[in-house]
N, C-alpha and C positions, 0 to 999 in steps of 0.2 A: 284582482281582473278587470281591465276595460271593459265597458260592455263591448259585445257583439251587436253586429245592425248587417241587416242582409236589405242588398241595396237590388233593385230588380227594375231590368230596364233593358226593353230591345237592342234600343240603337249600342251599336260596341263600343267605340269613342265616348260617350257622352255618360255610360256604366266604369268606363277607366277612371272618366274624370269626377263622378261620385266619387265612389269607392279611392281615393286618392285625398280627395278634401275631406272623406271621415276619418279615413288615418291621421292627416294633418291634422285636424281636430283633437285624438288622442284617444278612436275607440278603435276596434277590430269590423273589416268589415267584409265581407262575403256576399262578390258579384256571383248574378244570376239572367240568366237571357228572355227568362219568363217565370210568368209565376207557379207554372207544373215544377219546375226545376228547382227551384225553391223550397216547396211544399215538403219536397222527394228528397231535402238534405239530409244527411244525422242530426246536423245541430240544432240549438233552437234560439235564434235572435232575443236580444232582449230588447232590439226596436225594427220593424220593417221598412224602408223606406223605396216606396215602390211610384215607379209611371203608372198614369192610370191608365192611355189606349196603347195594348199591346194583343201579339197572338194568341190564340190558343184562352189561356187563362189570363182574365184581365187583371187591374187593377180593383176592382169592384169584388170581382170571383177570389182574387186573392186574399183581401178583406175578410170578405166572409167568412176564408177556410181557415185564413191565423188566427182569425177573433173564436171560430169556434174548436181551433186547436190550445189556445192560451186565451180566454178573452184579458190580461192583465195586460199582453202586448199592443205596445201601440202602435199603429200603425195611419204612417204621411204618407198619403199620396202626394205625385208631383202632373200639375192637368196641365195640358194645351189651353192656344187661346179656342176661344169655341168650349167650352171641355168645363161652363161653369156650373150647367143644370148638372152632370154628372157628378161633381163636386160635393156640388150641395146636398143629394143624395147619397152620395159616400160619410155626408158626414154625416149623416139622420141616422144611418148603418154602423154610427162607431167608431170613423176616421176618426184621429186623432186631428189633425193639420190637414190640408193639402196648401201648396204653391202652385203660381200660376207663369210657366211660360211665358219669357224668362226671367229669371227667380238672383237673387241675392244670394250668393255664397254663401256670409258672413248672417244674414239673415237666415237662410236655411240651416247654417246652426245652430243660431239660440234657438229659433223651432225645436231642433232637437237638443239638445240640452237642457228648454222644463218638458220636453214629453217623456223625459227617464228620470231630470228629479220629479214629475208628477208619478209614477212606478214608482220611485221608490217610496214617496212619499203616501201611496193606498198600502204596498204590505207595511211598510212600519205601522200603517195606523192598526191594519188586520192583526199584527202581532201584537199591536199594547193591548185588541181587544181580546183575543186571546188568553193573554197575562190576567186580565180584568174578569174574564172568566171562571179564571182559575181562583182568583183571587173569591170569587164568589163561593165557591162550592170549598173552600178554606172559613169562611165562618160569617159573610155576610148576607147571609142566607133570609132572607126572607118574601114577600110578594105583599104588603104591607105599602101605604106612599109613601110613610121616612123613610123606608128603606130602599126604595123604589127611586126616592132622591137620593138619599144616600150613595148608593151606585151610577147615578148619571152623575155627580158632582166630582166624583173620582174617576169619573170616562171622559169627566172637562174637562178637570184640574192635572190630572196626570200627568198627559203626555206635554204638561208645560215646562218650567222649570220655575215659576213661583216656589217663593218661601210660602208656607203653611201655618197658620195655627189651628190645632183643631183640639176643639174642647167640649167638656160631655165629665158628664158624671163619674167618679170612684167606677171600673169598671165593667163599662159600657163598651169597650174593643177600640181603644181610642189608637194605641200602639198598630190592632192590625186597619183601621182605616192607613193612619203612617205607611204597613208595611203595601198596603194592597196600594197608594199611589205611586210609589219608588217602583211595586213591580208592574207598573200600567204606566213607566216615564222609559225614556232611553236610557234611562242611567238603569237600570233593569239589571245590565250585567258587573254593574260595579258596585261598591262594598255596600252593605246596611248597621249603622253603625249606633247603636239606641246608648244614650247615658241621664242615666234618672238623677239628673237636681237636687233633689230633694237625699236622697243617701249618700252623695259624699257632705261630706264637711267643705267648710271653705278652705280651709288649707289644702286641700288636696286636689280640688277640681282647680284649678287654677293648672298643675302637674299634671294632672288627667285629661284634659283638654285641650291647654294648649301646647302641652309639652316644653321635654327642656335640654338645655343643652349641658354636655359636661361640665361639671364645676360648680352649676348655677346653684347645689348649694352639697356640704360634704356627703360621698361617697354617688353623687351623679352621673350616668352617664348619655350621653348622645338620645335622647326617644322619642317620637313623636305623639302629640297628640291623637286628640278623638278627632280634632279636625281634620288635620293631614291626614288623621287616616282612612276618614271618610271620603277625602278625593277621588270622584270620579262618578261617584254614589251620592247616598244618601246619608244624614247626619240629623237623628231624631231628639231632640231636647226634649225629655218627659219630665213631668209636671214641673217647667220651666217660672212657673211664677213661686216655687222654692226657691232660685236660682240667686245665689250671694249678690248681693246690692255693691257691692264694691266690685266686684268682674264687671258686671252688666257693661260699663262703656266699655271692657276690652275685648265680650263678646261683639259692640256693637260694631266696632274699629274693624275687630275682622270680616265684620259680613259688608260691611260698607267698602271696602280696599278688595275682601275675597282674596284675603294676602291675612298670616297668621304669626305672631313674633312670640318663639318658643320662653320661655322664662330663661336670662338667663343669657341674651345674648340680643343686638341690637337693628339687628337686620328683619326680613318680612319673607316669608317663604310666600307663593304663589296656593289659592288652592283654588278645585273646579268640584260644589259638591252643589247641595241644595237640601235647606232649612227644614225641617220637620217640627214643628215647636206642639207639642201637646199641652193641656193645662184642666184640669176637673173643675174651676172659674172661672168667669171672665174674666179678661186682662182689663179691660174698659178700666174699672174703677178701682184698678189699684193704679192703673195709671196716674188719675186723678191725687190720691192722698200718699201718692210719691215712692209706693213701696215697688213700684214694675216702672223702667224708664219707659218717657211714649214714645220717646224716638225707634229707642227699641224693640219696642212692639209693633210699631208699624212699620217697619226695617224687617220683623219678623212676619207680616198681615199683610204679604203679599193679596193671599185671598185667605178666606177665611170656610173651617165646616164646623157644625154642630153636629155632634151625637147624641139622638134624644135616647131619655136611656128607655129600660126595658119593661118601665109600664108603660110607655106609648106605644107599644109593637102591635097592641090587641092581639091578633087570631098566632100572632109571627113568633108569641111565648109558647104556645105549644109547637108549634114546625119546630122552634130550638130546642125546645127541651129535648124531642123525639129524637133529634138528629144527635144531643145531644147522650141520651141515656143508651144511642143504638151502640154508639161507641164504646161506651163503658162500655156494656153488657155484651159487647164480640171481644175486648181489652180484659176482662174476669171471664169469660167463658161460658156467662151465664146466657140464657134467654132474653130474647129483647119486650121488656117491662111491656104491659099494656094502658093503656091509654083511657081508659074504659074515660065516661061522658063525667062522673062524678068529678075524678082528678084532672081534666081537664080544666074543672070548672073553677078546681081549685087552685090550679098555676094561674090564671085570668081575673082569681079575683088578692093574691098573694100583690105588696106594693113592688117587691122586688129590691132593696133600697141599696142591696152589694148589684145589683143588674145580672149582666150575661156572668159576671163571675161567681157569682151566688147561684144562679141557674146548675151552671156544670156542678156544682158543687150538689148540687140537689140529685141530679139527673145520673149521680155518680151514687149516692145511697140508696134513690132508686132502683137501681139496675145491683145492686146488692140484698135487696130484699128489706133494706128499709128502710123506716119511716120517712116522712120530707120530715126535717125541722119544724119550730113551730116559728112562724113569720111575723118581722121585724118590723116594725112599723115602718113608713115609707119617709123619706125625708121635710121636714116639715108637717107631715101629719098629726092631727091633735090626737092627744091620749086622754085619759079619764081624768086622770088625778095627775097632782103635783109631781106624787110621787113615779107613775109611769112616765109622767115626762123629762123627768130627770133621768132616770133608768134608759129611754131612749134617747133622749140628748151622751150622755155617757159613754152608749155600747156605741153609737155613732163615732165619736172621740175615740175608744180604744180600735176600732175596724181603719179606722186612717190613717192610725198613726203608722199598727201595724202592717198595714199594709206600704208605709212612706218607709220605712223599717225591713220590709221585706220579711216581715214574720220572727223579727230579732226578740224577746221579749226581753231580752237584758235591756236592750237599746231602747225600746219599748216605751221601756219601765223608765227607764231615766229622762227620756222627752217629756211622758204625763206628771214627772215627779211622784212616785209612787214607789211602794216595794216590788217586790218581782213577784213576792207569789201573794200578793196583793191584789196584783194587773190577769194572774194566773186565775186565781179566783172566781174573780171580772170572765174572765176570758170566757172558764167554763159553767158559769150562768148566766150568762148571755148569749151562750149556744155560738162562740164565734169560732169558726172556722181560720187555721194559720195554713 
């Protein structure tokens, strides 16, 4: 429905002319002979257009009353010759704009359009801020400088339509950041589609991401891919560093043209989506050795967000642990565990190589009355002996491979080149949780 404008003018002919002009521009208009009648109306306007000098309630009084009722309702005043000081005072009191008689009708419509657009923008910003706050409640918790900076970065980039690369160690919450960016965007009502690039073999990647048409291969029917499914919303390419090299040029073309060519057809289908790519490693070095296309990286990286590891968040570790322990206790019908001084110090000293994912598992154990698992060394931490360094490396490789294979030990064993029984023994020895 078009915007409703209250037109307030004590001159009947001028009032009728203004209402005609407003309606000719595609808006709805309601006319009032004075400010009191306008304020008594049952309808609530999107904008008020009023003469400054009127008997009874003049334009300045109407401005004050209208803003008291709806602080976001723009008020445009029309002033006669010699009313400039009053008009300036009205602007200082919150009027959106003022025009001096005689005015140009086209200019008046431009002022109205600009004021309504500004109001819509303010409303959208408010909605986006609400979404960001809801995202914080969903996991972007913390008072540290790193978390505050992360939320500010999301707040700045979320409302844009830039494609974004999010980097961070495994378990730092990159998908949570991607979802927060989506929720803080004008695309929030559209779909959020996630593709794990490491979990899809090359033969399936093209089919799943780009889609296919009937007859593309035996038994194939028309099926849109993830790119088309995310149209109107956001596509998250998780672990994008693992994307098959042979398909990187095809993705680059789709992003450049914002159109996709399904497998088995020769026409482009338009796309309207935003890409958020996540990676557990810095992609720039990969572009230098050729394992990731530099032109694809720069196409994806309209902006970059680096997520700090858990061990860099200081006291936020205790805050997050308390949050997830409370959720686990509630879920299992148990009392919330006491985070005494000794436990808090233990939490702060742990290196947390699995980051928030590891912290959640530890909080779950504590809520169930179990001891915390032994701490594994942080990535890059020095071990005392060669055997310990080898064990630390092996544990990290197993954990990373299991995450890539989504806990499927049979696939992980094949990827690591060991027997499944051997892998299970090592999982148990290193205390790795699936």
